[in-house]
Backbone as XML, in Angstrom:
<?xml version="1.0"?>
<chain id="A" units="angstrom">
  <residue number="1" name="MET">
    <atom name="N" x="25.442" y="134.310" z="19.395"/>
    <atom name="CA" x="26.552" y="133.405" z="19.154"/>
    <atom name="C" x="26.017" y="132.038" z="18.719"/>
  </residue>
  <residue number="2" name="LYS">
    <atom name="N" x="26.628" y="131.484" z="17.683"/>
    <atom name="CA" x="26.185" y="130.203" z="17.163"/>
    <atom name="C" x="26.472" y="129.072" z="18.147"/>
  </residue>
  <residue number="3" name="LYS">
    <atom name="N" x="25.523" y="128.148" z="18.247"/>
    <atom name="CA" x="25.731" y="126.937" z="19.037"/>
    <atom name="C" x="26.722" y="126.052" z="18.299"/>
  </residue>
  <residue number="4" name="LYS">
    <atom name="N" x="27.626" y="125.430" z="19.063"/>
    <atom name="CA" x="28.651" y="124.576" z="18.466"/>
    <atom name="C" x="28.247" y="123.112" z="18.565"/>
  </residue>
  <residue number="5" name="LEU">
    <atom name="N" x="28.386" y="122.413" z="17.441"/>
    <atom name="CA" x="27.999" y="121.019" z="17.328"/>
    <atom name="C" x="29.172" y="120.235" z="16.741"/>
  </residue>
  <residue number="6" name="LEU">
    <atom name="N" x="29.583" y="119.192" z="17.439"/>
    <atom name="CA" x="30.676" y="118.332" z="16.977"/>
    <atom name="C" x="30.089" y="117.019" z="16.470"/>
  </residue>
  <residue number="7" name="ILE">
    <atom name="N" x="30.479" y="116.640" z="15.264"/>
    <atom name="CA" x="30.037" y="115.395" z="14.647"/>
    <atom name="C" x="31.227" y="114.450" z="14.619"/>
  </residue>
  <residue number="8" name="VAL">
    <atom name="N" x="31.099" y="113.309" z="15.308"/>
    <atom name="CA" x="32.192" y="112.344" z="15.396"/>
    <atom name="C" x="31.732" y="111.034" z="14.768"/>
  </residue>
  <residue number="9" name="ASP">
    <atom name="N" x="32.291" y="110.722" z="13.607"/>
    <atom name="CA" x="31.925" y="109.496" z="12.899"/>
    <atom name="C" x="33.056" y="109.163" z="11.944"/>
  </residue>
  <residue number="10" name="ASP">
    <atom name="N" x="33.392" y="107.886" z="11.828"/>
    <atom name="CA" x="34.464" y="107.500" z="10.914"/>
    <atom name="C" x="33.988" y="107.443" z="9.463"/>
  </residue>
  <residue number="11" name="GLN">
    <atom name="N" x="32.680" y="107.504" z="9.237"/>
    <atom name="CA" x="32.136" y="107.485" z="7.877"/>
    <atom name="C" x="32.024" y="108.914" z="7.340"/>
  </residue>
  <residue number="12" name="PHE">
    <atom name="N" x="32.814" y="109.189" z="6.310"/>
    <atom name="CA" x="32.870" y="110.519" z="5.720"/>
    <atom name="C" x="31.488" y="111.018" z="5.302"/>
  </residue>
  <residue number="13" name="GLY">
    <atom name="N" x="30.707" y="110.156" z="4.647"/>
    <atom name="CA" x="29.394" y="110.562" z="4.146"/>
    <atom name="C" x="28.448" y="111.005" z="5.253"/>
  </residue>
  <residue number="14" name="ILE">
    <atom name="N" x="28.479" y="110.323" z="6.382"/>
    <atom name="CA" x="27.631" y="110.695" z="7.530"/>
    <atom name="C" x="28.047" y="112.068" z="8.051"/>
  </residue>
  <residue number="15" name="ARG">
    <atom name="N" x="29.363" y="112.281" z="8.190"/>
    <atom name="CA" x="29.849" y="113.578" z="8.677"/>
    <atom name="C" x="29.431" y="114.705" z="7.750"/>
  </residue>
  <residue number="16" name="VAL">
    <atom name="N" x="29.587" y="114.502" z="6.436"/>
    <atom name="CA" x="29.239" y="115.545" z="5.468"/>
    <atom name="C" x="27.745" y="115.847" z="5.512"/>
  </residue>
  <residue number="17" name="LEU">
    <atom name="N" x="26.910" y="114.808" z="5.535"/>
    <atom name="CA" x="25.463" y="114.998" z="5.585"/>
    <atom name="C" x="25.069" y="115.800" z="6.821"/>
  </residue>
  <residue number="18" name="LEU">
    <atom name="N" x="25.508" y="115.355" z="7.986"/>
    <atom name="CA" x="25.142" y="116.047" z="9.221"/>
    <atom name="C" x="25.702" y="117.459" z="9.255"/>
  </residue>
  <residue number="19" name="ASN">
    <atom name="N" x="26.914" y="117.632" z="8.765"/>
    <atom name="CA" x="27.537" y="118.950" z="8.712"/>
    <atom name="C" x="26.698" y="119.905" z="7.873"/>
  </residue>
  <residue number="20" name="GLU">
    <atom name="N" x="26.299" y="119.474" z="6.675"/>
    <atom name="CA" x="25.508" y="120.332" z="5.789"/>
    <atom name="C" x="24.158" y="120.693" z="6.409"/>
  </residue>
  <residue number="21" name="VAL">
    <atom name="N" x="23.492" y="119.705" z="6.977"/>
    <atom name="CA" x="22.176" y="119.935" z="7.577"/>
    <atom name="C" x="22.272" y="120.941" z="8.719"/>
  </residue>
  <residue number="22" name="PHE">
    <atom name="N" x="23.227" y="120.737" z="9.611"/>
    <atom name="CA" x="23.291" y="121.595" z="10.792"/>
    <atom name="C" x="23.907" y="122.958" z="10.518"/>
  </residue>
  <residue number="23" name="GLU">
    <atom name="N" x="24.777" y="123.072" z="9.518"/>
    <atom name="CA" x="25.252" y="124.402" z="9.119"/>
    <atom name="C" x="24.099" y="125.224" z="8.554"/>
  </residue>
  <residue number="24" name="LYS">
    <atom name="N" x="23.240" y="124.588" z="7.751"/>
    <atom name="CA" x="22.069" y="125.286" z="7.198"/>
    <atom name="C" x="21.126" y="125.727" z="8.312"/>
  </residue>
  <residue number="25" name="ASP">
    <atom name="N" x="21.101" y="124.977" z="9.406"/>
    <atom name="CA" x="20.256" y="125.328" z="10.551"/>
    <atom name="C" x="20.889" y="126.418" z="11.427"/>
  </residue>
  <residue number="26" name="GLY">
    <atom name="N" x="22.101" y="126.861" z="11.063"/>
    <atom name="CA" x="22.720" y="127.971" z="11.770"/>
    <atom name="C" x="23.686" y="127.600" z="12.878"/>
  </residue>
  <residue number="27" name="TYR">
    <atom name="N" x="24.073" y="126.346" z="12.964"/>
    <atom name="CA" x="25.035" y="125.935" z="13.991"/>
    <atom name="C" x="26.459" y="126.020" z="13.454"/>
  </residue>
  <residue number="28" name="LYS">
    <atom name="N" x="27.404" y="126.203" z="14.363"/>
    <atom name="CA" x="28.814" y="126.087" z="13.991"/>
    <atom name="C" x="29.152" y="124.605" z="14.138"/>
  </residue>
  <residue number="29" name="THR">
    <atom name="N" x="29.465" y="123.952" z="13.025"/>
    <atom name="CA" x="29.732" y="122.519" z="13.060"/>
    <atom name="C" x="31.221" y="122.234" z="12.940"/>
  </residue>
  <residue number="30" name="MET">
    <atom name="N" x="31.617" y="121.188" z="13.619"/>
    <atom name="CA" x="32.985" y="120.695" z="13.565"/>
    <atom name="C" x="32.904" y="119.194" z="13.348"/>
  </residue>
  <residue number="31" name="GLN">
    <atom name="N" x="33.955" y="118.623" z="12.773"/>
    <atom name="CA" x="33.943" y="117.194" z="12.481"/>
    <atom name="C" x="35.206" y="116.519" z="12.977"/>
  </residue>
  <residue number="32" name="ALA">
    <atom name="N" x="35.043" y="115.261" z="13.392"/>
    <atom name="CA" x="36.182" y="114.430" z="13.766"/>
    <atom name="C" x="35.911" y="113.017" z="13.271"/>
  </residue>
  <residue number="33" name="SER">
    <atom name="N" x="36.957" y="112.366" z="12.763"/>
    <atom name="CA" x="36.801" y="111.004" z="12.261"/>
    <atom name="C" x="37.330" y="109.961" z="13.238"/>
  </residue>
  <residue number="34" name="ASN">
    <atom name="N" x="37.925" y="110.423" z="14.341"/>
    <atom name="CA" x="38.441" y="109.473" z="15.331"/>
    <atom name="C" x="38.421" y="110.107" z="16.721"/>
  </residue>
  <residue number="35" name="GLY">
    <atom name="N" x="38.686" y="109.286" z="17.722"/>
    <atom name="CA" x="38.612" y="109.739" z="19.105"/>
    <atom name="C" x="39.614" y="110.810" z="19.462"/>
  </residue>
  <residue number="36" name="LYS">
    <atom name="N" x="40.827" y="110.683" z="18.971"/>
    <atom name="CA" x="41.877" y="111.660" z="19.287"/>
    <atom name="C" x="41.479" y="113.055" z="18.787"/>
  </residue>
  <residue number="37" name="GLN">
    <atom name="N" x="41.011" y="113.117" z="17.537"/>
    <atom name="CA" x="40.557" y="114.403" z="16.983"/>
    <atom name="C" x="39.385" y="114.942" z="17.793"/>
  </residue>
  <residue number="38" name="ALA">
    <atom name="N" x="38.442" y="114.063" z="18.112"/>
    <atom name="CA" x="37.245" y="114.489" z="18.846"/>
    <atom name="C" x="37.608" y="115.097" z="20.193"/>
  </residue>
  <residue number="39" name="LEU">
    <atom name="N" x="38.470" y="114.437" z="20.941"/>
    <atom name="CA" x="38.832" y="114.927" z="22.271"/>
    <atom name="C" x="39.577" y="116.254" z="22.199"/>
  </residue>
  <residue number="40" name="LYS">
    <atom name="N" x="40.394" y="116.427" z="21.165"/>
    <atom name="CA" x="41.111" y="117.698" z="20.989"/>
    <atom name="C" x="40.108" y="118.828" z="20.724"/>
  </residue>
  <residue number="41" name="ILE">
    <atom name="N" x="39.125" y="118.568" z="19.855"/>
    <atom name="CA" x="38.120" y="119.590" z="19.547"/>
    <atom name="C" x="37.280" y="119.902" z="20.781"/>
  </residue>
  <residue number="42" name="VAL">
    <atom name="N" x="36.897" y="118.879" z="21.533"/>
    <atom name="CA" x="36.109" y="119.102" z="22.751"/>
    <atom name="C" x="36.880" y="119.988" z="23.717"/>
  </residue>
  <residue number="43" name="GLU">
    <atom name="N" x="38.157" y="119.706" z="23.883"/>
    <atom name="CA" x="38.992" y="120.490" z="24.799"/>
    <atom name="C" x="39.140" y="121.943" z="24.336"/>
  </residue>
  <residue number="44" name="GLU">
    <atom name="N" x="39.342" y="122.149" z="23.042"/>
    <atom name="CA" x="39.588" y="123.486" z="22.506"/>
    <atom name="C" x="38.317" y="124.301" z="22.281"/>
  </residue>
  <residue number="45" name="GLU">
    <atom name="N" x="37.235" y="123.654" z="21.850"/>
    <atom name="CA" x="36.029" y="124.368" z="21.428"/>
    <atom name="C" x="34.853" y="124.252" z="22.395"/>
  </residue>
  <residue number="46" name="GLU">
    <atom name="N" x="34.853" y="123.224" z="23.230"/>
    <atom name="CA" x="33.760" y="122.925" z="24.156"/>
    <atom name="C" x="32.384" y="123.079" z="23.490"/>
  </residue>
  <residue number="47" name="PRO">
    <atom name="N" x="32.085" y="122.194" z="22.520"/>
    <atom name="CA" x="30.785" y="122.275" z="21.839"/>
    <atom name="C" x="29.636" y="122.006" z="22.803"/>
  </residue>
  <residue number="48" name="GLU">
    <atom name="N" x="28.506" y="122.623" z="22.514"/>
    <atom name="CA" x="27.329" y="122.384" z="23.356"/>
    <atom name="C" x="26.828" y="120.957" z="23.202"/>
  </residue>
  <residue number="49" name="LEU">
    <atom name="N" x="26.939" y="120.417" z="21.982"/>
    <atom name="CA" x="26.410" y="119.088" z="21.714"/>
    <atom name="C" x="27.356" y="118.308" z="20.820"/>
  </residue>
  <residue number="50" name="ILE">
    <atom name="N" x="27.483" y="117.017" z="21.108"/>
    <atom name="CA" x="28.340" y="116.117" z="20.333"/>
    <atom name="C" x="27.479" y="114.964" z="19.830"/>
  </residue>
  <residue number="51" name="LEU">
    <atom name="N" x="27.494" y="114.751" z="18.509"/>
    <atom name="CA" x="26.872" y="113.571" z="17.919"/>
    <atom name="C" x="27.996" y="112.554" z="17.744"/>
  </residue>
  <residue number="52" name="LEU">
    <atom name="N" x="27.948" y="111.484" z="18.506"/>
    <atom name="CA" x="29.075" y="110.560" z="18.638"/>
    <atom name="C" x="28.704" y="109.160" z="18.181"/>
  </residue>
  <residue number="53" name="ASP">
    <atom name="N" x="29.421" y="108.666" z="17.176"/>
    <atom name="CA" x="29.208" y="107.309" z="16.693"/>
    <atom name="C" x="29.735" y="106.308" z="17.722"/>
  </residue>
  <residue number="54" name="MET">
    <atom name="N" x="29.023" y="105.210" z="17.868"/>
    <atom name="CA" x="29.408" y="104.191" z="18.842"/>
    <atom name="C" x="30.616" y="103.385" z="18.375"/>
  </residue>
  <residue number="55" name="LYS">
    <atom name="N" x="30.683" y="103.098" z="17.085"/>
    <atom name="CA" x="31.746" y="102.242" z="16.548"/>
    <atom name="C" x="32.716" y="103.064" z="15.714"/>
  </residue>
  <residue number="56" name="ILE">
    <atom name="N" x="33.863" y="103.344" z="16.308"/>
    <atom name="CA" x="34.916" y="104.081" z="15.616"/>
    <atom name="C" x="36.211" y="103.300" z="15.827"/>
  </residue>
  <residue number="57" name="PRO">
    <atom name="N" x="36.969" y="103.037" z="14.763"/>
    <atom name="CA" x="38.225" y="102.301" z="14.923"/>
    <atom name="C" x="39.192" y="103.010" z="15.876"/>
  </residue>
  <residue number="58" name="GLY">
    <atom name="N" x="39.892" y="102.240" z="16.651"/>
    <atom name="CA" x="40.896" y="102.787" z="17.564"/>
    <atom name="C" x="40.355" y="103.052" z="18.945"/>
  </residue>
  <residue number="59" name="MET">
    <atom name="N" x="39.393" y="103.930" z="19.046"/>
    <atom name="CA" x="38.786" y="104.291" z="20.322"/>
    <atom name="C" x="37.286" y="104.340" z="20.081"/>
  </residue>
  <residue number="60" name="ASP">
    <atom name="N" x="36.535" y="103.414" z="20.686"/>
    <atom name="CA" x="35.100" y="103.393" z="20.392"/>
    <atom name="C" x="34.359" y="104.524" z="21.109"/>
  </residue>
  <residue number="61" name="GLY">
    <atom name="N" x="33.098" y="104.678" z="20.755"/>
    <atom name="CA" x="32.293" y="105.774" z="21.285"/>
    <atom name="C" x="32.194" y="105.789" z="22.805"/>
  </residue>
  <residue number="62" name="LEU">
    <atom name="N" x="32.122" y="104.612" z="23.416"/>
    <atom name="CA" x="32.052" y="104.564" z="24.879"/>
    <atom name="C" x="33.338" y="105.093" z="25.508"/>
  </residue>
  <residue number="63" name="GLU">
    <atom name="N" x="34.479" y="104.726" z="24.936"/>
    <atom name="CA" x="35.759" y="105.237" z="25.448"/>
    <atom name="C" x="35.837" y="106.757" z="25.297"/>
  </residue>
  <residue number="64" name="ILE">
    <atom name="N" x="35.401" y="107.249" z="24.147"/>
    <atom name="CA" x="35.416" y="108.694" z="23.909"/>
    <atom name="C" x="34.476" y="109.387" z="24.895"/>
  </residue>
  <residue number="65" name="LEU">
    <atom name="N" x="33.292" y="108.830" z="25.087"/>
    <atom name="CA" x="32.326" y="109.395" z="26.031"/>
    <atom name="C" x="32.906" y="109.440" z="27.444"/>
  </residue>
  <residue number="66" name="ARG">
    <atom name="N" x="33.567" y="108.367" z="27.869"/>
    <atom name="CA" x="34.198" y="108.348" z="29.204"/>
    <atom name="C" x="35.221" y="109.474" z="29.337"/>
  </residue>
  <residue number="67" name="GLU">
    <atom name="N" x="36.031" y="109.663" z="28.294"/>
    <atom name="CA" x="37.058" y="110.710" z="28.329"/>
    <atom name="C" x="36.429" y="112.099" z="28.363"/>
  </residue>
  <residue number="68" name="ILE">
    <atom name="N" x="35.362" y="112.298" z="27.605"/>
    <atom name="CA" x="34.672" y="113.593" z="27.613"/>
    <atom name="C" x="34.141" y="113.883" z="29.012"/>
  </residue>
  <residue number="69" name="LYS">
    <atom name="N" x="33.568" y="112.875" z="29.656"/>
    <atom name="CA" x="32.986" y="113.067" z="30.986"/>
    <atom name="C" x="34.052" y="113.373" z="32.039"/>
  </residue>
  <residue number="70" name="LYS">
    <atom name="N" x="35.299" y="112.979" z="31.790"/>
    <atom name="CA" x="36.405" y="113.295" z="32.713"/>
    <atom name="C" x="36.869" y="114.746" z="32.558"/>
  </residue>
  <residue number="71" name="MET">
    <atom name="N" x="36.581" y="115.334" z="31.406"/>
    <atom name="CA" x="37.028" y="116.697" z="31.116"/>
    <atom name="C" x="36.131" y="117.707" z="31.823"/>
  </residue>
  <residue number="72" name="ASP">
    <atom name="N" x="36.665" y="118.890" z="32.024"/>
    <atom name="CA" x="35.898" y="119.962" z="32.663"/>
    <atom name="C" x="35.140" y="120.738" z="31.587"/>
  </residue>
  <residue number="73" name="VAL">
    <atom name="N" x="34.186" y="120.049" z="30.927"/>
    <atom name="CA" x="33.380" y="120.670" z="29.877"/>
    <atom name="C" x="31.908" y="120.366" z="30.150"/>
  </residue>
  <residue number="74" name="LYS">
    <atom name="N" x="31.060" y="121.175" z="29.574"/>
    <atom name="CA" x="29.619" y="120.990" z="29.762"/>
    <atom name="C" x="28.948" y="120.501" z="28.484"/>
  </residue>
  <residue number="75" name="SER">
    <atom name="N" x="29.695" y="119.793" z="27.656"/>
    <atom name="CA" x="29.177" y="119.274" z="26.400"/>
    <atom name="C" x="28.223" y="118.114" z="26.650"/>
  </residue>
  <residue number="76" name="ASP">
    <atom name="N" x="27.087" y="118.134" z="25.962"/>
    <atom name="CA" x="26.152" y="117.013" z="25.994"/>
    <atom name="C" x="26.447" y="116.096" z="24.813"/>
  </residue>
  <residue number="77" name="VAL">
    <atom name="N" x="26.046" y="114.829" z="24.949"/>
    <atom name="CA" x="26.375" y="113.830" z="23.933"/>
    <atom name="C" x="25.125" y="113.054" z="23.524"/>
  </residue>
  <residue number="78" name="ILE">
    <atom name="N" x="24.962" y="112.889" z="22.213"/>
    <atom name="CA" x="23.958" y="111.998" z="21.641"/>
    <atom name="C" x="24.725" y="110.923" z="20.878"/>
  </residue>
  <residue number="79" name="MET">
    <atom name="N" x="24.442" y="109.669" z="21.183"/>
    <atom name="CA" x="25.134" y="108.559" z="20.547"/>
    <atom name="C" x="24.435" y="108.173" z="19.240"/>
  </residue>
  <residue number="80" name="MET">
    <atom name="N" x="25.235" y="107.669" z="18.287"/>
    <atom name="CA" x="24.707" y="107.140" z="17.031"/>
    <atom name="C" x="25.302" y="105.749" z="16.844"/>
  </residue>
  <residue number="81" name="THR">
    <atom name="N" x="24.498" y="104.820" z="16.376"/>
    <atom name="CA" x="25.020" y="103.480" z="16.149"/>
    <atom name="C" x="24.303" y="102.783" z="15.010"/>
  </residue>
  <residue number="82" name="ALA">
    <atom name="N" x="25.058" y="102.054" z="14.233"/>
    <atom name="CA" x="24.480" y="101.216" z="13.191"/>
    <atom name="C" x="24.231" y="99.830" z="13.761"/>
  </residue>
  <residue number="83" name="TYR">
    <atom name="N" x="24.658" y="99.656" z="14.966"/>
    <atom name="CA" x="24.578" y="98.358" z="15.618"/>
    <atom name="C" x="23.536" y="98.424" z="16.718"/>
  </residue>
  <residue number="84" name="GLY">
    <atom name="N" x="22.648" y="97.469" z="16.781"/>
    <atom name="CA" x="21.612" y="97.457" z="17.797"/>
    <atom name="C" x="22.104" y="96.843" z="19.088"/>
  </residue>
  <residue number="85" name="GLU">
    <atom name="N" x="23.248" y="97.246" z="19.540"/>
    <atom name="CA" x="23.863" y="96.660" z="20.725"/>
    <atom name="C" x="23.309" y="97.321" z="21.976"/>
  </residue>
  <residue number="86" name="LEU">
    <atom name="N" x="22.269" y="96.717" z="22.496"/>
    <atom name="CA" x="21.543" y="97.251" z="23.633"/>
    <atom name="C" x="22.444" y="97.481" z="24.848"/>
  </residue>
  <residue number="87" name="GLU">
    <atom name="N" x="23.365" y="96.582" z="25.095"/>
    <atom name="CA" x="24.250" y="96.705" z="26.259"/>
    <atom name="C" x="25.124" y="97.964" z="26.159"/>
  </residue>
  <residue number="88" name="MET">
    <atom name="N" x="25.677" y="98.218" z="24.972"/>
    <atom name="CA" x="26.514" y="99.411" z="24.782"/>
    <atom name="C" x="25.675" y="100.683" z="24.888"/>
  </residue>
  <residue number="89" name="ILE">
    <atom name="N" x="24.468" y="100.649" z="24.330"/>
    <atom name="CA" x="23.587" y="101.820" z="24.406"/>
    <atom name="C" x="23.228" y="102.100" z="25.863"/>
  </residue>
  <residue number="90" name="ASN">
    <atom name="N" x="22.901" y="101.064" z="26.614"/>
    <atom name="CA" x="22.573" y="101.237" z="28.034"/>
    <atom name="C" x="23.748" y="101.815" z="28.803"/>
  </residue>
  <residue number="91" name="GLU">
    <atom name="N" x="24.947" y="101.320" z="28.496"/>
    <atom name="CA" x="26.138" y="101.838" z="29.175"/>
    <atom name="C" x="26.361" y="103.315" z="28.833"/>
  </residue>
  <residue number="92" name="ALA">
    <atom name="N" x="26.156" y="103.672" z="27.572"/>
    <atom name="CA" x="26.314" y="105.072" z="27.160"/>
    <atom name="C" x="25.331" y="105.963" z="27.912"/>
  </residue>
  <residue number="93" name="MET">
    <atom name="N" x="24.107" y="105.498" z="28.067"/>
    <atom name="CA" x="23.099" y="106.283" z="28.796"/>
    <atom name="C" x="23.495" y="106.419" z="30.270"/>
  </residue>
  <residue number="94" name="GLN">
    <atom name="N" x="24.023" y="105.369" z="30.856"/>
    <atom name="CA" x="24.478" y="105.432" z="32.247"/>
    <atom name="C" x="25.656" y="106.383" z="32.408"/>
  </residue>
  <residue number="95" name="LEU">
    <atom name="N" x="26.475" y="106.502" z="31.361"/>
    <atom name="CA" x="27.623" y="107.413" z="31.394"/>
    <atom name="C" x="27.209" y="108.865" z="31.168"/>
  </residue>
  <residue number="96" name="GLY">
    <atom name="N" x="25.946" y="109.083" z="30.793"/>
    <atom name="CA" x="25.477" y="110.456" z="30.659"/>
    <atom name="C" x="25.060" y="110.889" z="29.274"/>
  </residue>
  <residue number="97" name="ALA">
    <atom name="N" x="25.033" y="109.974" z="28.300"/>
    <atom name="CA" x="24.532" y="110.345" z="26.973"/>
    <atom name="C" x="23.059" y="110.711" z="27.099"/>
  </residue>
  <residue number="98" name="LEU">
    <atom name="N" x="22.622" y="111.702" z="26.321"/>
    <atom name="CA" x="21.240" y="112.163" z="26.384"/>
    <atom name="C" x="20.275" y="111.160" z="25.768"/>
  </residue>
  <residue number="99" name="THR">
    <atom name="N" x="20.650" y="110.631" z="24.611"/>
    <atom name="CA" x="19.815" y="109.683" z="23.881"/>
    <atom name="C" x="20.689" y="109.025" z="22.827"/>
  </residue>
  <residue number="100" name="HIS">
    <atom name="N" x="20.060" y="108.238" z="21.946"/>
    <atom name="CA" x="20.815" y="107.614" z="20.853"/>
    <atom name="C" x="19.938" y="107.508" z="19.612"/>
  </residue>
  <residue number="101" name="PHE">
    <atom name="N" x="20.607" y="107.383" z="18.466"/>
    <atom name="CA" x="19.943" y="107.171" z="17.187"/>
    <atom name="C" x="20.544" y="105.950" z="16.538"/>
  </residue>
  <residue number="102" name="ALA">
    <atom name="N" x="19.689" y="105.126" z="15.936"/>
    <atom name="CA" x="20.162" y="103.988" z="15.158"/>
    <atom name="C" x="20.326" y="104.424" z="13.709"/>
  </residue>
  <residue number="103" name="LYS">
    <atom name="N" x="21.418" y="104.007" z="13.099"/>
    <atom name="CA" x="21.646" y="104.275" z="11.677"/>
    <atom name="C" x="21.042" y="103.124" z="10.890"/>
  </residue>
  <residue number="104" name="PRO">
    <atom name="N" x="20.465" y="103.368" z="9.738"/>
    <atom name="CA" x="20.259" y="104.693" z="9.162"/>
    <atom name="C" x="19.175" y="105.433" z="9.931"/>
  </residue>
  <residue number="105" name="PHE">
    <atom name="N" x="19.370" y="106.730" z="10.102"/>
    <atom name="CA" x="18.424" y="107.521" z="10.876"/>
    <atom name="C" x="17.610" y="108.427" z="9.969"/>
  </residue>
  <residue number="106" name="ASP">
    <atom name="N" x="16.511" y="108.899" z="10.500"/>
    <atom name="CA" x="15.671" y="109.882" z="9.828"/>
    <atom name="C" x="16.261" y="111.250" z="10.160"/>
  </residue>
  <residue number="107" name="ILE">
    <atom name="N" x="16.775" y="111.956" z="9.163"/>
    <atom name="CA" x="17.473" y="113.214" z="9.408"/>
    <atom name="C" x="16.576" y="114.247" z="10.078"/>
  </residue>
  <residue number="108" name="ASP">
    <atom name="N" x="15.296" y="114.246" z="9.758"/>
    <atom name="CA" x="14.385" y="115.197" z="10.403"/>
    <atom name="C" x="14.238" y="114.893" z="11.892"/>
  </residue>
  <residue number="109" name="GLU">
    <atom name="N" x="14.233" y="113.616" z="12.235"/>
    <atom name="CA" x="14.162" y="113.225" z="13.646"/>
    <atom name="C" x="15.417" y="113.681" z="14.391"/>
  </residue>
  <residue number="110" name="VAL">
    <atom name="N" x="16.574" y="113.502" z="13.760"/>
    <atom name="CA" x="17.834" y="113.942" z="14.380"/>
    <atom name="C" x="17.822" y="115.462" z="14.553"/>
  </residue>
  <residue number="111" name="ARG">
    <atom name="N" x="17.395" y="116.191" z="13.533"/>
    <atom name="CA" x="17.332" y="117.659" z="13.621"/>
    <atom name="C" x="16.424" y="118.099" z="14.762"/>
  </residue>
  <residue number="112" name="ASP">
    <atom name="N" x="15.265" y="117.465" z="14.864"/>
    <atom name="CA" x="14.321" y="117.818" z="15.929"/>
    <atom name="C" x="14.910" y="117.570" z="17.310"/>
  </residue>
  <residue number="113" name="GLU">
    <atom name="N" x="15.568" y="116.436" z="17.476"/>
    <atom name="CA" x="16.161" y="116.110" z="18.779"/>
    <atom name="C" x="17.289" y="117.075" z="19.128"/>
  </residue>
  <residue number="114" name="VAL">
    <atom name="N" x="18.143" y="117.369" z="18.152"/>
    <atom name="CA" x="19.246" y="118.308" z="18.396"/>
    <atom name="C" x="18.683" y="119.667" z="18.791"/>
  </residue>
  <residue number="115" name="ARG">
    <atom name="N" x="17.714" y="120.147" z="18.043"/>
    <atom name="CA" x="17.090" y="121.443" z="18.350"/>
    <atom name="C" x="16.482" y="121.418" z="19.757"/>
  </residue>
  <residue number="116" name="LYS">
    <atom name="N" x="15.783" y="120.334" z="20.088"/>
    <atom name="CA" x="15.138" y="120.205" z="21.395"/>
    <atom name="C" x="16.173" y="120.274" z="22.528"/>
  </residue>
  <residue number="117" name="TYR">
    <atom name="N" x="17.258" y="119.539" z="22.398"/>
    <atom name="CA" x="18.270" y="119.528" z="23.451"/>
    <atom name="C" x="18.992" y="120.878" z="23.564"/>
  </residue>
  <residue number="118" name="LEU">
    <atom name="N" x="19.281" y="121.503" z="22.437"/>
    <atom name="CA" x="19.973" y="122.793" z="22.501"/>
    <atom name="C" x="19.059" y="123.886" z="23.058"/>
  </residue>
  <residue number="119" name="GLU">
    <atom name="N" x="17.779" y="123.839" z="22.716"/>
    <atom name="CA" x="16.830" y="124.808" z="23.300"/>
    <atom name="C" x="16.675" y="124.581" z="24.792"/>
  </residue>
  <residue number="120" name="ALA">
    <atom name="N" x="16.668" y="123.340" z="25.224"/>
    <atom name="CA" x="16.569" y="123.035" z="26.654"/>
    <atom name="C" x="17.793" y="123.570" z="27.399"/>
  </residue>
  <residue number="121" name="ARG">
    <atom name="N" x="18.972" y="123.442" z="26.781"/>
    <atom name="CA" x="20.207" y="123.989" z="27.382"/>
    <atom name="C" x="20.080" y="125.494" z="27.556"/>
  </residue>
  <residue number="122" name="GLU">
    <atom name="N" x="19.541" y="126.151" z="26.520"/>
    <atom name="CA" x="19.387" y="127.595" z="26.528"/>
    <atom name="C" x="18.456" y="128.039" z="27.659"/>
  </residue>
  <residue number="123" name="ASN">
    <atom name="N" x="17.406" y="127.281" z="27.886"/>
    <atom name="CA" x="16.426" y="127.612" z="28.919"/>
    <atom name="C" x="16.962" y="127.402" z="30.333"/>
  </residue>
  <residue number="124" name="VAL">
    <atom name="N" x="17.991" y="126.573" z="30.476"/>
    <atom name="CA" x="18.568" y="126.294" z="31.789"/>
    <atom name="C" x="19.472" y="127.440" z="32.231"/>
  </residue>
  <residue number="125" name="LYS">
    <atom name="N" x="20.070" y="128.133" z="31.260"/>
    <atom name="CA" x="21.033" y="129.215" z="31.590"/>
    <atom name="C" x="20.376" y="130.360" z="32.317"/>
  </residue>
</chain>
């Protein structure tokens, strides 16, 4: 069964890039451009991993992360940010995010981290 990966970013180009890369790697990818869409997908699909942008209009990444953590799901979260806001990154890590990436990111680094976290999940089962 394919691992499910949710990409949450308000920038269309980022979503398309990550979607193409991870579909080629064999994951089932889903996309959301806002918090409401993201939370609905998390509830319905329970992805193993969520790549979550920190700055999204309406509901920011920290708010979305808090809501995900309230849900009865086992989804892990990696934060993405174009902003070097150390305080927000620290808060995300305290809320349970696995790690974070600064944009622009090295796509190979993101692929390696995603693979590493999903393989670690597999080994825990």
